[in-house]
KETIDREN-669960 format. One line per field, with one value per residue: residue number from 1; x, y, z of N, C-alpha, C, CB in turn; residue in one letter. Coordinates in steps of 0.02 Angstrom, whole numbers, plus 50000, padded with zeros to 5 digits. Glycine has a CB too. Example, Ala and Ser with C-alpha at 12.3 -4.5 7.8 and 13.67 -1.06 7.14 Angstrom:
BEGIN
pos = (1,2)
nx = (50660,50642)
ny = (49716,49888)
nz = (50390,50354)
cax = (50615,50684)
cay = (49775,49947)
caz = (50390,50357)
cx = (50660,50645)
cy = (49835,50002)
cz = (50390,50394)
cbx = (50565,50704)
cby = (49776,49970)
cbz = (50452,50286)
code = (a,s)
//
This chain:
BEGIN
pos = (1,2,3,4,5,6,7,8,9,10,11,12,13,14,15,16,17,18,19,20,21,22,23,24,25,26,27,28,29,30,31,32,33,34,35,36,37,38,39,40,41,42,43,44,45,46,47,48,49,50,51,52,53,54,55,56,57,58,59,60,61,62,63,64,65,66,67,68,69,70,71,72,73,74,75,76,77,78,79,80,81,82,83,84,85,86,87,88,89,90,91,92,93,94,95,96,97,98,99,100,101,102,103,104,105,106,107,108,109,110,111,112,113,114,115,116,117,118,119,120,121,122,123,124,125,126,127,128,129,130,131,132,133,134,135,136,137,138,139,140,141,142,143,144,145,146,147,148,149,150,151,152,153,154,155,156,157,158,159,160,161,162,163,164,165,166,167,168,169,170,171,172,173,174,175,176,177,178,179,180,181,182,183,184,185,186,187,188,189,190,191,192,193,194,195,196,197,198,199,200,201,202,203,204,205,206,207,208,209,210,211,212,213,214,215,216,217,218,219,220,221,222,223,224,225,226,227,228,229,230,231,232,233,234,235,236,237,238,239,240,241,242,243,244,245,246,247,248,249,250,251,252,253,254,255,256,257,258,259,260,261,262,263,264,265,266,267,268,269,270,271,272,273,274,275,276,277,278,279,280,281,282,283,284,285,286,287,288,289,290,291,292,293,294,295,296,297,298,299,300,301,302,303,304,305,306,307)
nx = (47806,47910,47898,47915,48045,48119,48145,48183,48066,48046,47948,47933,47825,47772,47711,47655,47565,47403,47302,47137,47096,47185,47324,47497,47663,47799,47925,48039,48082,48108,48073,48170,48261,48383,48551,48579,48459,48322,48280,48395,48466,48384,48408,48545,48540,48468,48555,48657,48592,48564,48689,48706,48658,48677,48762,48793,48685,48563,48404,48287,48116,47949,47778,47671,47685,47795,47855,47906,47995,48080,48135,48204,48293,48368,48444,48505,48559,48634,48742,48704,48613,48578,48492,48333,48153,47993,47818,47666,47707,47844,47851,47917,48053,48154,48242,48329,48344,48414,48531,48581,48608,48711,48809,48834,48850,48975,49020,48933,48824,48650,48531,48360,48182,48014,47836,47684,47512,47410,47289,47304,47264,47355,47467,47436,47456,47582,47587,47562,47599,47698,47752,47842,47847,47817,47872,47964,48049,48106,48169,48265,48345,48401,48462,48565,48633,48679,48766,48715,48649,48556,48385,48316,48189,48149,48179,48093,47991,47837,47813,47866,47788,47691,47753,47810,47883,48014,48153,48171,48293,48264,48115,47968,47819,47705,47584,47411,47381,47342,47399,47433,47330,47322,47381,47551,47667,47839,47986,48164,48336,48516,48677,48854,48906,48810,48708,48540,48397,48222,48053,47876,47713,47555,47413,47255,47261,47250,47295,47374,47442,47493,47483,47554,47671,47761,47842,47909,47977,48061,48137,48208,48279,48354,48457,48563,48703,48799,48965,49037,49156,49203,49093,49048,48927,48865,48826,48749,48695,48776,48896,49034,49044,49155,49165,49081,48999,49068,49014,49065,49099,49044,48953,49057,49087,49161,49215,49277,49314,49227,49290,49353,49269,49327,49378,49299,49253,49165,48988,48871,48706,48616,48514,48488,48465,48434,48468,48429,48566,48653,48809,48837,48909,48824,48748,48644,48503,48460,48320,48250,48102,47987,47821,47669,47602,47675,47841,47968,48096,48179,48260,48353,48393,48518,48638,48776,48951,49075,49215)
ny = (51576,51590,51472,51375,51401,51384,51482,51589,51693,51853,51973,52129,52258,52397,52558,52701,52808,52890,52838,52799,52795,52720,52722,52720,52710,52757,52648,52705,52875,52930,52855,52763,52837,52889,52842,52692,52682,52645,52518,52458,52448,52352,52247,52222,52182,52065,51988,51972,51892,51780,51705,51625,51685,51726,51856,51905,51888,51968,52035,52161,52203,52260,52318,52447,52582,52517,52487,52610,52621,52518,52567,52680,52625,52542,52634,52714,52625,52529,52443,52342,52261,52137,52137,52205,52217,52278,52316,52387,52522,52619,52785,52901,53023,53091,53230,53178,53049,53078,53131,53016,52935,53009,52993,52855,52801,52777,52675,52565,52447,52415,52298,52296,52266,52302,52286,52345,52383,52438,52487,52543,52659,52751,52743,52733,52835,52818,52755,52748,52876,53015,53101,53157,53038,52940,52811,52826,52920,52847,52747,52825,52863,52739,52702,52797,52765,52637,52657,52671,52728,52873,52897,53033,53154,53227,53142,53037,52918,52892,52759,52699,52738,52659,52585,52652,52746,52718,52672,52521,52393,52261,52172,52085,51985,51918,51806,51778,51632,51474,51501,51635,51765,51885,51990,52032,52154,52171,52264,52278,52314,52307,52336,52345,52254,52160,52194,52220,52325,52324,52342,52320,52307,52270,52222,52291,52279,52328,52426,52326,52166,52055,51893,51793,51861,51856,51744,51783,51897,51835,51750,51846,51920,51819,51788,51864,51917,52004,52046,52038,52090,52180,52248,52227,52187,52028,51913,51771,51673,51673,51629,51514,51352,51359,51485,51545,51660,51737,51717,51752,51872,52029,52166,52298,52456,52551,52675,52631,52604,52485,52319,52180,52030,51902,51730,51588,51450,51306,51275,51157,51083,51053,51000,51095,51110,51248,51340,51481,51587,51486,51443,51373,51354,51397,51422,51537,51635,51798,51902,52059,52144,52277,52326,52421,52403,52306,52242,52136,52017,51896,51744,51629,51463,51382,51290,51186,51227,51152,51061)
nz = (52406,52496,52571,52471,52428,52541,52644,52784,52858,52912,52990,53023,53084,52988,52961,52988,52959,52951,52875,52829,52961,53039,53145,53156,53222,53121,53054,53008,52979,52856,52746,52709,52635,52669,52713,52810,52889,53005,52965,52922,53040,53100,53012,53036,53170,53156,53079,53172,53265,53191,53133,53023,52910,52742,52697,52576,52498,52515,52497,52445,52448,52407,52433,52375,52482,52529,52410,52376,52483,52446,52325,52376,52473,52392,52326,52428,52520,52451,52470,52557,52495,52373,52265,52208,52217,52170,52198,52139,52123,52058,52136,52100,52099,52225,52303,52397,52346,52227,52281,52344,52233,52173,52270,52271,52142,52086,52161,52181,52097,52060,52038,51989,51991,51941,51961,51905,51904,51768,51803,51924,52045,52095,52014,51880,51791,51742,51623,51445,51407,51355,51440,51588,51719,51869,51855,51748,51806,51913,51839,51774,51884,51921,51803,51799,51919,51886,51784,51653,51495,51518,51505,51421,51440,51329,51228,51232,51154,51065,51043,51154,51257,51316,51413,51530,51460,51436,51335,51322,51300,51292,51275,51325,51326,51442,51429,51477,51574,51651,51774,51766,51765,51706,51573,51548,51509,51490,51513,51494,51532,51530,51606,51564,51652,51669,51754,51784,51753,51766,51717,51732,51659,51716,51644,51674,51811,51983,52130,52208,52266,52138,52127,52044,52004,52108,52094,51977,52022,52116,52035,51965,52068,52132,52048,52080,52180,52306,52320,52475,52516,52420,52369,52242,52118,52077,51951,51977,51895,51788,51827,51842,51921,52002,52057,52167,52283,52432,52593,52716,52773,52836,52756,52698,52773,52712,52591,52479,52305,52197,52165,52069,52109,52222,52197,52270,52380,52313,52321,52380,52378,52525,52665,52810,52983,53083,53229,53334,53352,53321,53255,53141,52983,52849,52686,52683,52625,52623,52626,52620,52642,52615,52650,52629,52747,52814,52844,52778,52815,52729,52746,52670,52700,52635,52605,52667,52670,52565,52625)
cax = (47874,47954,47895,47943,48117,48152,48172,48158,48029,48040,47900,47922,47771,47788,47652,47675,47519,47336,47256,47077,47085,47235,47383,47554,47727,47839,47988,48090,48047,48125,48057,48234,48295,48451,48590,48577,48398,48304,48275,48463,48479,48349,48444,48607,48522,48447,48616,48692,48554,48569,48753,48704,48634,48724,48757,48802,48622,48509,48364,48234,48057,47893,47715,47643,47736,47854,47888,47947,48050,48126,48171,48249,48346,48411,48490,48542,48593,48649,48794,48676,48565,48603,48444,48271,48092,47939,47751,47621,47751,47867,47814,47955,48121,48161,48310,48369,48361,48466,48592,48606,48638,48775,48857,48845,48854,49043,49038,48889,48769,48591,48478,48293,48125,47950,47773,47632,47451,47390,47229,47323,47243,47412,47522,47415,47482,47649,47580,47529,47615,47767,47771,47878,47804,47854,47911,48020,48095,48144,48213,48321,48389,48437,48506,48625,48669,48708,48809,48681,48627,48496,48331,48298,48118,48138,48192,48043,47953,47769,47815,47888,47745,47650,47793,47844,47920,48085,48170,48202,48329,48233,48045,47933,47750,47682,47513,47371,47379,47307,47428,47436,47263,47327,47436,47604,47721,47900,48044,48225,48401,48570,48739,48908,48920,48754,48660,48479,48337,48165,47988,47823,47644,47505,47352,47193,47272,47248,47347,47379,47484,47474,47519,47604,47735,47808,47891,47949,48023,48111,48182,48251,48325,48398,48513,48615,48735,48845,49027,49037,49221,49215,49031,49033,48869,48885,48773,48760,48676,48829,48958,49053,49040,49216,49169,49025,49015,49094,48968,49096,49116,48989,48966,49104,49061,49210,49196,49324,49281,49218,49344,49332,49260,49375,49351,49293,49237,49103,48934,48824,48642,48597,48465,48520,48423,48471,48439,48451,48633,48695,48861,48849,48921,48782,48739,48575,48486,48420,48280,48217,48049,47942,47755,47636,47583,47723,47907,47991,48163,48177,48327,48353,48444,48534,48680,48840,49009,49120,49280)
cay = (51573,51578,51401,51336,51413,51368,51543,51615,51755,51896,52024,52186,52300,52466,52592,52770,52859,52885,52823,52762,52791,52681,52762,52681,52744,52730,52616,52754,52936,52957,52804,52732,52878,52905,52782,52661,52699,52596,52451,52431,52428,52289,52196,52206,52144,51998,51953,51953,51838,51721,51711,51585,51724,51742,51928,51923,51877,52002,52067,52203,52203,52288,52337,52513,52622,52475,52493,52670,52603,52478,52613,52722,52586,52519,52689,52740,52571,52479,52395,52289,52222,52110,52155,52232,52208,52317,52306,52444,52580,52670,52847,52958,53036,53148,53258,53129,52996,53104,53135,52948,52914,53044,52966,52783,52777,52755,52622,52507,52438,52390,52271,52307,52252,52326,52266,52393,52376,52499,52511,52566,52729,52793,52735,52722,52889,52801,52719,52780,52948,53035,53150,53130,53001,52909,52754,52852,52953,52796,52717,52871,52857,52675,52704,52834,52726,52578,52677,52661,52790,52897,52919,53103,53163,53252,53088,52984,52905,52867,52685,52677,52768,52609,52553,52704,52791,52698,52633,52459,52355,52195,52174,52023,51984,51858,51800,51744,51559,51450,51533,51707,51785,51949,52000,52074,52176,52182,52294,52269,52333,52290,52371,52303,52203,52114,52218,52237,52357,52298,52366,52283,52332,52218,52251,52285,52266,52387,52440,52269,52111,52007,51836,51759,51895,51838,51699,51822,51937,51791,51729,51903,51936,51765,51785,51911,51921,52060,52027,52074,52121,52234,52281,52212,52146,51966,51874,51701,51629,51676,51606,51444,51323,51373,51555,51572,51717,51722,51747,51751,51939,52076,52221,52349,52524,52596,52707,52609,52584,52414,52283,52115,51984,51847,51663,51555,51379,51284,51260,51105,51091,51005,51027,51110,51137,51302,51368,51549,51591,51432,51471,51328,51391,51377,51475,51559,51689,51846,51948,52108,52174,52324,52338,52479,52386,52261,52235,52067,51992,51825,51715,51561,51417,51346,51230,51189,51233,51095,51071)
caz = (52381,52553,52587,52416,52422,52603,52673,52847,52843,52971,52969,53068,53061,52968,52933,52994,52935,52981,52820,52845,53032,53074,53160,53178,53219,53066,53071,52993,52962,52790,52696,52689,52585,52690,52729,52876,52927,53056,52937,52920,53109,53109,52973,53071,53230,53134,53059,53233,53296,53147,53096,52962,52853,52689,52689,52505,52463,52550,52446,52471,52405,52443,52402,52389,52515,52530,52345,52382,52527,52406,52281,52414,52503,52339,52309,52485,52557,52401,52491,52596,52457,52310,52213,52236,52178,52197,52170,52148,52126,52106,52140,52076,52123,52272,52307,52434,52298,52182,52320,52354,52169,52165,52318,52263,52074,52071,52208,52180,52050,52094,51996,52018,51948,51966,51929,51922,51864,51735,51835,51991,52050,52112,51967,51811,51749,51718,51560,51387,51408,51339,51491,51645,51765,51923,51830,51709,51852,51949,51790,51764,51942,51919,51745,51819,51969,51855,51728,51590,51464,51553,51461,51427,51426,51261,51181,51241,51093,51073,51044,51221,51307,51351,51465,51569,51417,51435,51275,51345,51249,51290,51293,51314,51351,51476,51413,51529,51574,51711,51833,51756,51742,51672,51526,51575,51465,51530,51481,51533,51503,51576,51593,51540,51702,51674,51804,51749,51780,51729,51740,51699,51661,51722,51614,51711,51882,52026,52179,52255,52244,52086,52154,52001,51994,52162,52064,51930,52063,52145,51981,51950,52123,52152,52002,52100,52246,52312,52354,52538,52525,52372,52349,52173,52103,52044,51918,51995,51840,51737,51857,51840,51989,52041,52079,52204,52327,52499,52642,52782,52798,52832,52708,52721,52776,52682,52528,52428,52243,52189,52132,52044,52165,52226,52190,52335,52378,52282,52367,52360,52411,52576,52711,52874,53035,53114,53289,53348,53380,53296,53212,53086,52922,52793,52637,52683,52580,52660,52586,52661,52602,52648,52623,52659,52816,52844,52812,52785,52798,52713,52749,52643,52724,52573,52607,52700,52626,52559,52655)
cx = (47923,47956,47929,48019,48155,48183,48145,48126,48018,48000,47891,47867,47797,47726,47665,47630,47450,47283,47198,47071,47135,47298,47438,47617,47768,47903,48047,48056,48059,48114,48120,48274,48365,48485,48579,48518,48379,48299,48343,48485,48446,48385,48507,48593,48503,48508,48657,48657,48560,48633,48755,48684,48690,48717,48771,48737,48564,48470,48309,48177,47999,47834,47696,47696,47801,47891,47932,48007,48103,48167,48224,48308,48394,48461,48535,48582,48610,48696,48765,48633,48593,48557,48380,48213,48036,47873,47708,47661,47796,47830,47854,48023,48122,48232,48356,48390,48419,48533,48623,48639,48706,48829,48878,48860,48924,49065,48997,48844,48710,48540,48410,48240,48061,47892,47719,47572,47433,47323,47241,47307,47301,47465,47502,47439,47552,47647,47546,47539,47687,47791,47812,47829,47848,47898,47973,48072,48138,48192,48274,48371,48432,48481,48571,48666,48708,48749,48779,48666,48560,48446,48314,48225,48106,48149,48142,48000,47884,47768,47835,47839,47705,47687,47840,47882,47993,48099,48207,48236,48302,48161,48014,47864,47736,47606,47476,47372,47339,47334,47427,47369,47266,47386,47487,47654,47780,47954,48105,48285,48455,48633,48793,48926,48864,48704,48599,48434,48280,48101,47933,47756,47597,47439,47291,47200,47274,47306,47350,47423,47453,47515,47570,47670,47783,47862,47937,47999,48079,48161,48231,48302,48376,48456,48574,48641,48779,48907,49034,49104,49229,49153,49010,48970,48890,48823,48786,48744,48728,48896,48971,49050,49100,49216,49104,49047,49037,49049,49000,49109,49056,49006,49012,49071,49109,49183,49244,49286,49275,49276,49315,49326,49309,49339,49351,49270,49171,49053,48891,48762,48631,48543,48498,48468,48463,48433,48466,48520,48679,48745,48879,48857,48878,48778,48666,48565,48440,48384,48245,48164,48007,47875,47726,47619,47636,47789,47931,48066,48156,48248,48324,48409,48461,48575,48742,48896,49047,49185,49334)
cy = (51559,51504,51359,51342,51400,51428,51554,51682,51794,51958,52078,52231,52370,52498,52667,52821,52847,52871,52780,52749,52751,52723,52717,52725,52714,52698,52662,52816,52960,52906,52773,52773,52899,52841,52759,52684,52641,52525,52418,52410,52360,52233,52174,52164,52072,51957,51932,51893,51774,51726,51669,51625,51738,51816,51951,51916,51902,52042,52109,52206,52233,52307,52408,52559,52583,52475,52556,52658,52563,52521,52651,52682,52558,52571,52708,52688,52513,52425,52336,52240,52200,52128,52178,52217,52247,52302,52366,52507,52575,52736,52909,52965,53098,53175,53212,53071,53018,53110,53066,52921,52945,53014,52894,52760,52753,52697,52558,52507,52410,52364,52278,52292,52277,52297,52314,52382,52442,52525,52537,52641,52777,52794,52731,52777,52876,52769,52763,52856,52959,53088,53116,53096,52967,52852,52777,52884,52902,52760,52760,52868,52794,52669,52741,52795,52669,52594,52657,52729,52811,52923,52991,53112,53184,53197,53030,52979,52879,52792,52657,52698,52716,52577,52603,52754,52775,52657,52569,52423,52284,52202,52105,52028,51916,51855,51765,51668,51538,51484,51609,51730,51851,51948,52047,52091,52196,52214,52286,52297,52315,52328,52321,52247,52152,52133,52246,52284,52336,52325,52334,52318,52273,52247,52237,52276,52331,52390,52383,52216,52073,51945,51804,51795,51886,51793,51737,51866,51894,51768,51785,51913,51882,51753,51823,51899,51983,52037,52070,52107,52183,52275,52267,52170,52087,51933,51800,51654,51629,51653,51533,51417,51340,51443,51578,51629,51693,51756,51760,51820,51985,52131,52273,52417,52574,52623,52688,52590,52509,52383,52216,52067,51927,51781,51628,51483,51365,51265,51205,51110,51034,51037,51036,51137,51188,51328,51439,51548,51536,51461,51425,51368,51362,51435,51496,51615,51737,51892,51995,52143,52221,52325,52400,52465,52344,52264,52164,52063,51918,51800,51643,51522,51371,51283,51242,51197,51166,51110,51058)
cz = (52438,52571,52534,52413,52487,52637,52743,52833,52908,52952,53023,53040,53043,52938,52933,52961,52966,52928,52844,52921,53072,53084,53187,53177,53162,53091,53058,52965,52891,52734,52667,52639,52605,52714,52801,52918,52972,53028,52932,52990,53123,53072,53009,53133,53211,53113,53119,53266,53257,53105,53033,52900,52805,52672,52618,52466,52505,52498,52478,52421,52443,52400,52422,52420,52522,52465,52345,52428,52489,52360,52319,52443,52451,52317,52368,52523,52510,52426,52529,52555,52391,52252,52248,52189,52211,52163,52187,52164,52067,52098,52118,52108,52167,52270,52347,52389,52253,52218,52331,52290,52160,52210,52302,52192,52054,52116,52199,52118,52089,52044,52029,51967,51981,51926,51952,51876,51831,51758,51905,51997,52065,52057,51894,51764,51723,51649,51507,51388,51388,51387,51546,51692,51816,51900,51792,51756,51891,51901,51778,51822,51937,51857,51764,51869,51937,51793,51661,51558,51494,51502,51474,51405,51354,51208,51187,51179,51109,51079,51112,51275,51346,51410,51498,51526,51410,51372,51294,51287,51242,51312,51281,51347,51383,51466,51470,51519,51635,51773,51826,51726,51705,51623,51557,51519,51508,51487,51525,51495,51554,51557,51572,51588,51709,51727,51768,51789,51736,51760,51699,51708,51664,51699,51657,51785,51921,52076,52231,52224,52186,52100,52107,51994,52053,52135,52016,51967,52090,52093,51963,52006,52136,52104,52028,52170,52246,52350,52416,52552,52481,52356,52279,52167,52060,52014,51931,51937,51784,51764,51843,51911,52032,52071,52113,52248,52395,52551,52709,52811,52788,52781,52739,52722,52744,52617,52472,52364,52239,52151,52108,52103,52162,52217,52258,52324,52343,52336,52339,52402,52461,52618,52779,52922,53074,53174,53298,53381,53357,53247,53154,53021,52866,52744,52636,52633,52617,52612,52633,52618,52644,52613,52653,52731,52851,52808,52825,52778,52785,52712,52725,52674,52667,52585,52649,52648,52623,52594,52604)
cbx = (47893,47931,47823,47913,48129,48205,48157,48216,47961,48110,47833,47987,47716,47847,47587,47741,47515,47319,47293,47075,47020,47251,47366,47564,47765,47856,47997,48142,48068,48197,48016,48221,48254,48451,48664,48641,48339,48238,48241,48513,48453,48277,48460,48644,48465,48398,48658,48695,48481,48506,48810,48656,48602,48713,48803,48856,48613,48536,48333,48260,48040,47915,47659,47582,47712,47835,47836,47904,48025,48087,48122,48212,48317,48370,48450,48495,48548,48680,48845,48634,48501,48610,48430,48277,48074,47954,47720,47570,47791,47941,47790,47917,48170,48142,48308,48329,48300,48445,48578,48550,48592,48767,48829,48786,48832,49092,49030,48846,48789,48560,48491,48286,48120,47947,47755,47658,47394,47390,47178,47398,47191,47443,47560,47340,47482,47683,47541,47455,47601,47772,47708,47917,47759,47808,47869,47996,48057,48096,48176,48296,48348,48388,48471,48605,48620,48654,48879,48615,48621,48514,48269,48345,48088,48185,48262,48000,47990,47725,47864,47957,47697,47628,47833,47892,47913,48103,48213,48149,48403,48272,48006,47973,47700,47701,47503,47299,47451,47315,47500,47495,47216,47336,47411,47640,47698,47925,48032,48237,48403,48583,48762,48970,48934,48779,48692,48441,48344,48165,47983,47819,47629,47500,47342,47154,47338,47183,47335,47309,47499,47485,47471,47575,47723,47771,47856,47904,47985,48079,48142,48210,48285,48359,48494,48588,48778,48812,49089,49020,49276,49242,49039,49092,48814,48921,48770,48717,48609,48835,48958,49124,49032,49277,49184,48992,48955,49167,48910,49160,49178,48974,48901,49166,49048,49276,49194,49366,49320,49152,49405,49382,49189,49411,49392,49243,49235,49116,48892,48855,48585,48657,48403,48578,48395,48483,48454,48401,48629,48651,48923,48793,48995,48711,48762,48553,48453,48464,48229,48267,48005,47973,47710,47574,47518,47696,47958,47957,48215,48142,48357,48358,48420,48573,48700,48852,49055,49132,49289)
cby = (51637,51619,51379,51359,51483,51317,51603,51621,51739,51915,51992,52226,52305,52467,52575,52777,52858,52950,52788,52697,52764,52615,52819,52618,52738,52785,52550,52727,52990,52979,52835,52663,52939,52958,52795,52675,52715,52615,52453,52482,52481,52295,52223,52269,52178,52003,51998,52012,51858,51716,51692,51527,51790,51697,51962,51878,51803,52048,52016,52274,52132,52347,52288,52508,52646,52404,52496,52729,52563,52426,52663,52757,52528,52499,52749,52774,52547,52511,52430,52317,52262,52035,52095,52307,52133,52390,52241,52430,52584,52681,52857,53020,53045,53127,53328,53103,52978,53172,53169,52902,52932,53118,52969,52747,52830,52813,52646,52505,52391,52444,52197,52380,52176,52402,52192,52465,52352,52489,52457,52553,52735,52770,52675,52716,52953,52754,52655,52764,52977,53061,53183,53185,52950,52885,52711,52904,52997,52745,52705,52943,52856,52617,52740,52902,52698,52529,52647,52620,52782,52952,52875,53147,53214,53310,53061,52997,52856,52891,52661,52705,52817,52555,52494,52671,52860,52658,52675,52414,52353,52143,52229,51963,51997,51857,51763,51769,51528,51374,51509,51727,51790,52006,52027,52040,52236,52116,52368,52194,52409,52215,52411,52346,52235,52046,52272,52175,52436,52221,52444,52212,52377,52191,52223,52230,52227,52390,52508,52240,52064,52035,51785,51749,51969,51805,51643,51865,51971,51731,51709,51968,51949,51701,51812,51981,51856,52121,52036,52028,52072,52206,52354,52177,52188,51918,51889,51683,51649,51746,51619,51434,51249,51364,51599,51517,51763,51746,51703,51714,51967,52106,52253,52350,52543,52560,52781,52550,52611,52399,52272,52088,51957,51848,51622,51593,51351,51224,51323,51035,51093,50984,50982,51160,51081,51359,51325,51586,51592,51376,51485,51277,51389,51356,51452,51581,51662,51888,51910,52159,52119,52394,52277,52497,52350,52189,52287,52023,52006,51812,51720,51561,51377,51392,51209,51127,51290,51076,51025)
cbz = (52345,52614,52595,52350,52400,52592,52629,52901,52810,53000,52953,53080,53114,52917,52975,52965,52857,53019,52763,52807,53045,53036,53210,53134,53286,53016,53032,52942,53009,52789,52639,52661,52572,52746,52716,52913,52878,53088,52869,52890,53158,53085,52903,53090,53267,53076,53013,53283,53304,53101,53141,52972,52877,52626,52736,52474,52446,52608,52398,52487,52380,52480,52421,52435,52584,52549,52288,52409,52587,52366,52248,52470,52544,52280,52286,52532,52614,52340,52534,52652,52446,52315,52165,52248,52171,52191,52197,52204,52193,52096,52209,52087,52063,52344,52339,52495,52255,52153,52388,52376,52110,52180,52388,52288,52027,52078,52278,52243,51991,52139,51980,52043,51933,51964,51946,51916,51907,51660,51836,52006,52104,52177,51985,51807,51787,51767,51570,51387,51477,51267,51520,51682,51728,51976,51786,51658,51902,51982,51724,51757,52007,51921,51686,51849,52022,51838,51736,51599,51387,51604,51469,51385,51474,51247,51191,51304,51048,51016,50992,51236,51274,51302,51435,51616,51442,51499,51228,51377,51264,51334,51253,51341,51294,51553,51347,51528,51575,51718,51842,51709,51801,51723,51458,51635,51420,51561,51465,51549,51485,51577,51655,51527,51768,51687,51850,51731,51785,51729,51736,51725,51598,51797,51544,51684,51892,52063,52215,52271,52301,52012,52175,51933,51983,52221,52028,51885,52120,52178,51919,51940,52186,52159,51934,52095,52262,52348,52306,52594,52509,52308,52358,52140,52066,52093,51842,52055,51813,51709,51931,51809,51985,51998,52021,52247,52333,52507,52651,52778,52762,52901,52687,52676,52848,52670,52536,52453,52182,52155,52179,51992,52166,52294,52138,52380,52448,52236,52383,52365,52360,52620,52716,52865,53081,53064,53351,53393,53452,53262,53252,53079,52902,52818,52567,52752,52515,52708,52541,52691,52571,52650,52635,52619,52817,52844,52839,52732,52856,52644,52820,52567,52788,52527,52538,52743,52649,52486,52716)
code = (x,x,x,x,x,x,x,x,x,x,x,x,x,x,x,x,x,x,x,x,x,x,x,x,x,x,x,x,x,x,x,x,x,x,x,x,x,x,x,x,x,x,x,x,x,x,x,x,x,x,x,x,x,x,x,x,x,x,x,x,x,x,x,x,x,x,x,x,x,x,x,x,x,x,x,x,x,x,x,x,x,x,x,x,x,x,x,x,x,x,x,x,x,x,x,x,x,x,x,x,x,x,x,x,x,x,x,x,x,x,x,x,x,x,x,x,x,x,x,x,x,x,x,x,x,x,x,x,x,x,x,x,x,x,x,x,x,x,x,x,x,x,x,x,x,x,x,x,x,x,x,x,x,x,x,x,x,x,x,x,x,x,x,x,x,x,x,x,x,x,x,x,x,x,x,x,x,x,x,x,x,x,x,x,x,x,x,x,x,x,x,x,x,x,x,x,x,x,x,x,x,x,x,x,x,x,x,x,x,x,x,x,x,x,x,x,x,x,x,x,x,x,x,x,x,x,x,x,x,x,x,x,x,x,x,x,x,x,x,x,x,x,x,x,x,x,x,x,x,x,x,x,x,x,x,x,x,x,x,x,x,x,x,x,x,x,x,x,x,x,x,x,x,x,x,x,x,x,x,x,x,x,x,x,x,x,x,x,x,x,x,x,x,x,x,x,x,x,x,x,x,x,x,x,x,x,x)
//
């Protein structure tokens, strides 16, 4: 997907455990559960090195422990990311997660999508149950953050148990094809601003990447941008050509409430060669992803601005 979409891919190593005899120092000690952890420091350094990065279109994604990092950073560092996607997770809600929701729910929205196999040894308990599970707990966090009605455990229906127990307002099935070898059931809901949360069940899949959903994750994330002046989430697919986002300013560290994003210049698609430190004004796309073993930042070099 990085090659097809024309992104810059930066992969810092992250591990931080001794599983199966391998020992690595973690990139951050709290799995991104608190604001401005080490991965944000890395993101800022990368943005300084590549001023072409469109800071309104930074995304976070990850596998396994990186899925947990994605969940946490989406809550604690919402202002830096336009959307998030996870695979082989999530794993539940911590007290730090709940604190981050309380601090950010009146300031930011956060669109997020997850894909998890129902054969995943760590996550299979999220399906076919009316009990509390990691998927339901994460959905509840993001429902609260995004000003949606929060699913209560006592209201979970048997009909919803196959998909984390969440009463999704939109559901669809992706049947196996030449590209998709597994069946996927997807649930989604969105708030009044068009900010979505979505979770999927991959039938028969275990704790690992399912390649076709990379495209599905990208299609989801790339619909979104975050206004760098106000923190407002913007649905790019619902905008008119006269109202793209403005990449010229870094995310604000203020606690001001979100406001309606301003209108800016139209963008057209061209090809641009970029060197480190080049200050050419282009519309790149930054994606930051964490995996259990690796973390990625993807930066799409999109186009020059019209004068």
